[in-house]
NUKE-230316 format. One line per field, with one value per residue (C-alpha): residue number from 0; x, y, z. Coordinates in steps of 0.5 Angstrom, whole numbers, plus 500, padded with zeros to 3 digits. Layout:
BEGIN
lumse	(NUM, ...)
c1	(X, ...)
c2	(Y, ...)
c3	(Z, ...)
//
This chain:
BEGIN
lumse	(0, 1, 2, 3, 4, 5, 6, 7, 8, 9, 10, 11, 12, 13, 14, 15, 16, 17, 18, 19, 20, 21, 22, 23, 24, 25, 26, 27, 28, 29, 30, 31, 32, 33, 34, 35, 36, 37, 38, 39, 40, 41, 42, 43, 44, 45, 46, 47, 48, 49, 50, 51, 52, 53, 54, 55, 56, 57, 58, 59, 60, 61, 62, 63, 64, 65, 66, 67, 68, 69, 70, 71, 72, 73, 74, 75, 76, 77, 78, 79, 80, 81, 82, 83, 84, 85, 86, 87, 88, 89, 90, 91, 92, 93, 94, 95, 96, 97, 98, 99, 100, 101, 102, 103, 104, 105, 106, 107, 108, 109, 110, 111, 112, 113, 114, 115, 116, 117, 118, 119, 120, 121, 122, 123, 124, 125, 126, 127, 128, 129, 130, 131, 132, 133, 134, 135, 136, 137, 138, 139, 140, 141, 142, 143, 144, 145, 146, 147, 148, 149, 150, 151, 152, 153, 154, 155, 156, 157, 158, 159, 160, 161, 162, 163, 164, 165, 166, 167, 168, 169, 170, 171, 172, 173, 174, 175, 176, 177, 178, 179, 180, 181, 182, 183, 184, 185, 186, 187, 188, 189, 190, 191, 192, 193, 194, 195, 196, 197, 198, 199, 200, 201, 202, 203, 204, 205, 206, 207, 208, 209, 210, 211, 212, 213, 214, 215, 216, 217, 218, 219, 220, 221, 222, 223, 224, 225, 226, 227, 228, 229, 230, 231, 232, 233, 234, 235, 236, 237, 238, 239, 240, 241, 242, 243, 244, 245, 246, 247, 248, 249, 250, 251)
c1	(283, 287, 293, 300, 302, 306, 302, 303, 309, 310, 316, 314, 318, 321, 323, 318, 314, 306, 304, 297, 294, 289, 289, 284, 286, 290, 288, 292, 290, 294, 292, 294, 288, 281, 282, 290, 288, 293, 291, 296, 294, 299, 302, 302, 306, 313, 309, 312, 307, 305, 301, 294, 292, 292, 287, 280, 276, 279, 278, 273, 275, 271, 273, 279, 282, 284, 291, 294, 299, 306, 311, 315, 321, 320, 314, 318, 313, 308, 305, 309, 309, 313, 308, 304, 302, 298, 295, 287, 283, 277, 273, 272, 265, 271, 270, 275, 278, 278, 285, 288, 295, 297, 300, 306, 310, 308, 305, 300, 297, 293, 287, 289, 286, 291, 293, 295, 288, 283, 282, 276, 269, 269, 274, 274, 274, 274, 269, 271, 270, 268, 269, 269, 273, 271, 270, 273, 272, 273, 270, 274, 272, 274, 273, 267, 263, 259, 259, 262, 267, 268, 273, 275, 270, 265, 270, 271, 263, 261, 268, 262, 256, 259, 263, 257, 252, 257, 257, 249, 247, 253, 252, 255, 257, 258, 261, 262, 267, 269, 275, 271, 278, 280, 287, 290, 291, 294, 291, 284, 281, 278, 274, 269, 261, 260, 254, 258, 260, 252, 251, 256, 255, 247, 250, 254, 248, 243, 248, 247, 240, 240, 243, 239, 243, 237, 236, 236, 242, 246, 248, 250, 254, 259, 266, 272, 280, 282, 286, 283, 279, 284, 289, 291, 283, 288, 294, 299, 297, 295, 290, 284, 284, 278, 274, 272, 267, 269, 265, 266, 263, 262, 260, 254)
c2	(692, 698, 700, 703, 710, 707, 711, 718, 717, 712, 711, 711, 707, 713, 715, 721, 720, 719, 723, 724, 727, 731, 739, 745, 749, 756, 760, 764, 771, 770, 774, 770, 770, 767, 760, 763, 763, 757, 752, 750, 746, 745, 737, 738, 732, 735, 743, 743, 746, 744, 746, 742, 748, 742, 737, 736, 738, 744, 745, 748, 754, 750, 744, 740, 737, 729, 730, 725, 727, 725, 732, 735, 737, 739, 744, 750, 754, 757, 759, 758, 750, 743, 742, 735, 732, 728, 729, 728, 733, 730, 735, 733, 734, 737, 745, 750, 756, 762, 761, 767, 769, 775, 774, 776, 776, 768, 768, 762, 758, 759, 753, 748, 741, 735, 731, 724, 722, 727, 731, 737, 732, 736, 732, 728, 721, 715, 710, 703, 699, 691, 686, 691, 689, 689, 695, 696, 703, 706, 711, 715, 718, 722, 721, 718, 721, 719, 726, 726, 730, 736, 734, 728, 721, 725, 725, 717, 718, 720, 715, 709, 712, 713, 706, 703, 705, 704, 697, 695, 690, 689, 687, 690, 690, 695, 694, 699, 699, 703, 703, 700, 699, 705, 707, 713, 719, 725, 722, 722, 715, 715, 709, 708, 705, 699, 702, 708, 701, 701, 708, 709, 704, 706, 713, 709, 704, 711, 715, 709, 709, 716, 716, 710, 704, 698, 697, 690, 689, 692, 689, 692, 689, 691, 688, 690, 690, 688, 692, 697, 696, 702, 704, 711, 713, 714, 717, 712, 715, 709, 712, 713, 707, 703, 709, 707, 704, 699, 698, 691, 693, 685, 687, 681)
c3	(479, 478, 473, 475, 475, 469, 464, 467, 462, 457, 451, 445, 439, 437, 444, 446, 450, 452, 458, 461, 467, 469, 471, 470, 463, 461, 456, 452, 449, 443, 435, 429, 426, 427, 432, 433, 442, 446, 451, 455, 462, 467, 468, 477, 477, 474, 473, 466, 462, 456, 449, 448, 443, 437, 440, 436, 442, 446, 454, 457, 461, 468, 469, 468, 463, 463, 458, 453, 449, 446, 447, 441, 443, 435, 435, 436, 443, 440, 446, 451, 453, 450, 445, 445, 438, 437, 444, 447, 451, 455, 458, 466, 472, 477, 477, 475, 476, 469, 467, 462, 461, 456, 449, 453, 446, 444, 437, 438, 432, 426, 427, 421, 421, 423, 416, 419, 418, 418, 411, 409, 407, 402, 398, 393, 394, 390, 390, 391, 385, 385, 387, 393, 400, 408, 410, 417, 421, 428, 431, 437, 442, 449, 455, 459, 452, 446, 443, 436, 436, 430, 425, 427, 429, 424, 419, 420, 421, 414, 411, 414, 411, 404, 404, 407, 402, 395, 397, 398, 400, 406, 414, 418, 425, 430, 437, 442, 447, 454, 458, 464, 467, 474, 472, 477, 474, 477, 484, 480, 479, 472, 469, 464, 465, 462, 459, 455, 450, 448, 448, 444, 439, 439, 437, 430, 429, 428, 424, 419, 419, 418, 412, 409, 412, 412, 421, 419, 416, 422, 428, 434, 441, 447, 448, 452, 451, 444, 438, 434, 427, 424, 430, 425, 429, 436, 433, 435, 443, 448, 453, 448, 446, 449, 448, 440, 436, 432, 425, 420, 413, 411, 402, 400)
//
């Protein structure tokens, strides 16, 4: 079954446009402090150049990327493209020729953690108090990947593990998901293998065990469809939702 190409551009509830496309990345060599260089990706459907610098994971010069984001008309033009925010970038296998632009007067952007749902791990946290409630967590993944994304997925995993340790003993249900439904994006057919759901779930299970959660308290399963337990993990983007692991932590 193939989903229609309407996923390429969808109106969000606030009138902004969610775009989804595949293309080769472009690097703009700006100098505004550490990590201030820009990543741009042109949409082949309309030629619009989008600024994907705010993505938690960055493009690879040598490979095409799947871009999923919401266009922002109020975010200025620091890099020479329409800003996507929020935005996710997944590196694909298709090869690309490296393409770099000079600064050309664009300032670039200093790197900063997204404040919507990710905070520095060193910030003091408040431990849960009794009676403990069920903990619900969602770990997001890039397309066709089981890699723990730095400064996004690792934040959610740390919060999940800390909660599991705080409320022990507890029963923990880990459910992996994969986006197995074929979708045509920019002429490319995208679909994740069903086995990736199990791989992602097992990765989370191992993270719990490595931090001291007893293995016999954890169950692992796979599923498809349904809403994530924590929708905020995707910043409202619809494309990445199936690429996740959901975790329920139920205190005994």
